[in-house]
Structure formats: C-alpha cells, structure tokens
N, C-alpha and C positions, 0 to 999 in steps of 0.2 A: 505494499500499498504507500504510497506513496503522500509523502506531509511536505507542505509549503505552504508559505503565509500570503492572503489575498487581503487586497487591502480596497474598501469601497469607499470612495468619494464623492460629494457633490458640490459641482461648479457651475455657476452660471445655471443656473435652472438642471444641468444633467447630472447624472451617474455613471461614474468610472471605474473600473475594473482593475487596480495591479494585482499581478501574479506571473510568478517567475516563469511557468512556463510560457505564456503570453508574451515575453520579451521585458524589454525595461521599461517603455510606455504605458501608462496606461490607457485602455481599451474604453470607447464610448461604451454604454448601457442601452442600447432602443428598446424603448417601450414597448410591449403588447397587452400589458394592462398595468393595472396597478402595481401589482406585486411581481410580474411576467416579464424577462428581458431577452435581448437576444443581442449576441455579438456579429458583425458583418464580416470582420477577420477569423473566425471560428466558425464552425457546425455548432456552436453552444446557445443551451437555453439557459435561465436562470433563473430560478423561482424566491421569494423572499417567504420565508415562514413568520408568522407570529405567535407571541404566548398567549397565554389569556388576557393580558393584559392591552396586548395589544402593539408591542415593541416586539421589534424583528429582533429574532432568537437563534435565527440560523438561514442558511443558505440552500440551494438544492440547487447543483450543477451538473446539467443535462448536456450528454456529448452523443455522439452516432452510436455506440455501443456500451455507454459505462454512463453512471450514474455517482456523484458524489455527494457528499453531505459536510460542509462548514460550517461550524455553531460560532455564534459570537462571541470576542473577548474584547469584557469591557476595558 
C-alpha cells in the first residue's frame, strides 16, 4: 500500500490537490457536484465525505482500477 501526503487547498474560489504521484504542482479539482471532483490531468475522481457534524473527514480517490481513502489530519 502506498502512503503519501495529499494537500487540498482553496484559492480564488477553486480547490487544488497537491500529491507526490501527481507531480510538484498543485492540480485543480473540477467540480461534478458539491462533494465530487475530477482532474483533467489524470483519470481520477475525488469525493469528500463528511462526518455527522458536516465536517469533511475523508477523501475517497477513485482511479481506473483502484480506490484509495485518505483521512483528514487536523
């Protein structure tokens, strides 16, 4: 299993993902819905999951044949 840090940031009303497997530059997340996004540079969809309080607690990353779960680290 791969382990690497992923960082999601907001800038100018857009979300960006920075993760080592995607290269050194943050990649813009394009919205499909309020919680589901995709990347143009990769065949990936990302879904934010919220806990019972409405706070995002994890990110589900779906690729061509694999799915990964990333938990939020405060």
